[in-house]
Each structure stands twice: as C-alpha cells, then as structure tokens.
C-alpha positions as CSV (number, residue, x, y, z in Angstrom):
1,X,141.5,58.9,-0.3
2,X,138.0,59.0,-1.8
3,X,137.3,60.1,-5.3
4,X,133.4,60.0,-5.1
5,X,130.7,60.3,-2.5
6,X,130.4,56.4,-2.5
7,X,133.9,55.9,-1.2
8,X,133.5,58.4,1.5
9,X,133.2,57.0,5.0
10,X,132.8,60.3,6.9
11,X,129.1,61.1,7.3
12,X,129.9,64.8,7.3
13,X,131.7,64.7,4.1
14,X,129.3,62.3,2.4
15,X,126.5,64.7,3.2
16,X,128.4,67.7,2.0
17,X,129.3,66.0,-1.3
18,X,125.9,64.5,-1.8
19,X,123.7,67.5,-0.8
20,X,126.0,70.3,-2.0
21,X,128.8,69.3,-4.5
22,X,126.8,67.0,-6.7
23,X,123.5,68.9,-6.3
24,X,124.1,71.8,-8.6
25,X,120.6,72.0,-10.2
26,X,119.5,74.2,-7.4
27,X,122.3,76.7,-7.7
28,X,122.0,79.8,-5.6
29,X,122.4,83.2,-7.4
30,X,126.1,84.1,-7.6
31,X,127.3,86.2,-4.8
32,X,131.1,85.8,-5.0
33,X,132.8,87.3,-8.0
34,X,136.1,86.7,-9.7
35,X,136.2,82.9,-9.9
36,X,136.1,81.1,-13.1
37,X,134.3,79.0,-14.3
38,X,130.9,80.4,-13.1
39,X,129.7,77.1,-11.8
40,X,132.5,77.2,-9.1
41,X,130.9,80.5,-7.9
42,X,127.6,78.6,-7.4
43,X,129.4,75.7,-5.8
44,X,131.1,78.0,-3.2
45,X,127.7,79.6,-2.5
46,X,126.1,76.2,-1.9
47,X,129.0,75.2,0.3
48,X,128.6,78.3,2.4
49,X,124.9,77.9,2.7
50,X,125.4,74.3,3.9
51,X,128.2,75.4,6.3
52,X,126.5,78.4,7.8
53,X,123.0,77.0,8.2
54,X,123.9,75.1,11.4
55,X,123.0,77.6,14.2
56,X,124.2,75.3,17.0
57,X,127.9,76.1,16.6
58,X,129.5,79.4,15.7
59,X,130.3,79.1,12.0
60,X,132.7,81.2,9.9
61,X,134.5,81.0,6.6
62,X,137.5,82.5,5.1
63,X,137.9,82.7,1.3
64,X,141.5,82.7,0.4
65,X,141.8,84.1,-3.2
66,X,144.3,82.6,-5.6
67,X,146.4,85.7,-5.7
68,X,147.2,85.3,-2.0
69,X,150.1,83.5,-0.4
70,X,148.3,80.4,0.9
71,X,150.8,79.7,3.7
72,X,150.8,83.2,5.0
73,X,147.0,83.3,5.1
74,X,146.8,79.9,6.6
75,X,149.3,80.7,9.3
76,X,147.6,84.0,10.0
77,X,144.3,82.2,10.4
78,X,145.5,79.1,12.4
79,X,145.7,80.7,15.9
80,X,142.0,81.7,15.8
81,X,140.7,78.6,13.9
82,X,138.1,76.6,15.7
83,X,135.8,73.7,14.8
84,X,133.4,76.1,13.2
85,X,136.0,77.5,10.8
86,X,136.1,76.7,7.1
87,X,138.9,77.8,4.9
88,X,138.2,77.8,1.2
89,X,141.3,78.1,-1.0
90,X,140.8,79.2,-4.6
91,X,142.9,77.8,-7.4
92,X,144.8,75.0,-5.6
93,X,146.3,73.8,-8.8
94,X,146.9,77.2,-10.4
95,X,150.7,77.0,-10.1
96,X,153.4,74.9,-8.6
97,X,153.6,77.1,-5.4
98,X,149.9,76.7,-4.8
99,X,150.1,72.9,-5.2
100,X,153.0,72.7,-2.8
101,X,151.4,75.0,-0.2
102,X,148.1,73.1,-0.4
103,X,150.0,69.9,0.4
104,X,151.7,71.5,3.4
105,X,148.4,72.9,4.6
106,X,146.4,69.7,4.5
107,X,149.3,67.9,6.3
108,X,149.0,70.3,9.2
109,X,147.9,68.4,12.4
110,X,145.3,71.0,13.2
111,X,143.5,70.3,9.9
112,X,141.1,67.5,10.5
113,X,139.3,67.3,7.1
114,X,140.4,68.6,3.7
115,X,138.6,68.3,0.5
116,X,140.2,68.8,-2.9
117,X,137.6,69.8,-5.5
118,X,140.3,70.8,-8.1
119,X,139.1,74.4,-8.5
120,X,138.9,74.9,-4.8
121,X,140.2,73.3,-1.7
122,X,138.2,73.1,1.7
123,X,139.8,72.9,5.1
124,X,137.9,72.0,8.3
125,X,139.0,72.0,11.9
126,X,136.3,69.6,13.1
127,X,136.9,68.2,16.6
128,X,136.4,64.5,17.1
129,X,136.9,63.7,13.4
130,X,139.7,61.4,12.3
131,X,142.2,63.3,10.0
132,X,141.1,62.6,6.4
133,X,141.8,64.0,3.0
134,X,139.2,63.6,0.2
135,X,139.8,64.3,-3.5
136,X,136.4,64.6,-5.1
137,X,135.7,64.8,-8.8
138,X,133.7,67.9,-9.6
C-alpha cells in the first residue's frame, strides 16, 4: 500500500496522483455540488477531466453519494462495469457502515485498482493491471 506518489509503482496511478491529486493549483470551476470541503469538488472535477480525456476507450464514471447504500450501488453497477468505468464513492469514512462496505468493495476480484483519498474512494476495473489498493494522503 502506498501513501504518496513516490511509493506508487503503477504508472497509471502515479500519473493520476501526480497530475491530478497533487496538482490543485489549476482547479477547474466547481461542477459537482453537495460535497464538503469545496476542494474535494475541485478534486473530483480534476479526476473526471483526467479520466474522460482519453478518447481511445469508452470512458464513464458513476458518482455514488454518501447517502447511498454503497454495496447496493456497487452490485447494481458491477454487471455493466468495464475497463473504462470509474466509480467514485463519496464519504468512505463517514460512518462505520461506509468503512465496512468500502473494504468489501475493494476486496472484490473485479476491482483492479482502488484509491483511498479519505474524502472519496476511487474504483477502477482496468484490464491487465495487477490488483492494487492505494491510500494516498490528500
């Protein structure tokens, strides 16, 4: 488990962390409402810009709000998830149930890469990538 970009051995995750997570001086205008603190809105927008800019693959994302049942939403999404799917979970440490469900989700064999950014959790289904979990300080 890596706690910073320098301990990250995945080129994809290193690039995401370096260009997006730690690059908040070029924050995009806020497009997503309801998440606190406001800098998390900007982070999600940067992540989406990074994720959706690759026009080679079909890319999609699903933002799962903190008031949703994580496992229900995950299980609902899983049958149609593909390498171009990104799930963003809001408030993964908000309560005990969210923490438990987050652990179950990242343990799922279909999840190839997961990133814990404390306020949000990212789940990727990238083919050809070794299963890895990252906990990045943000």
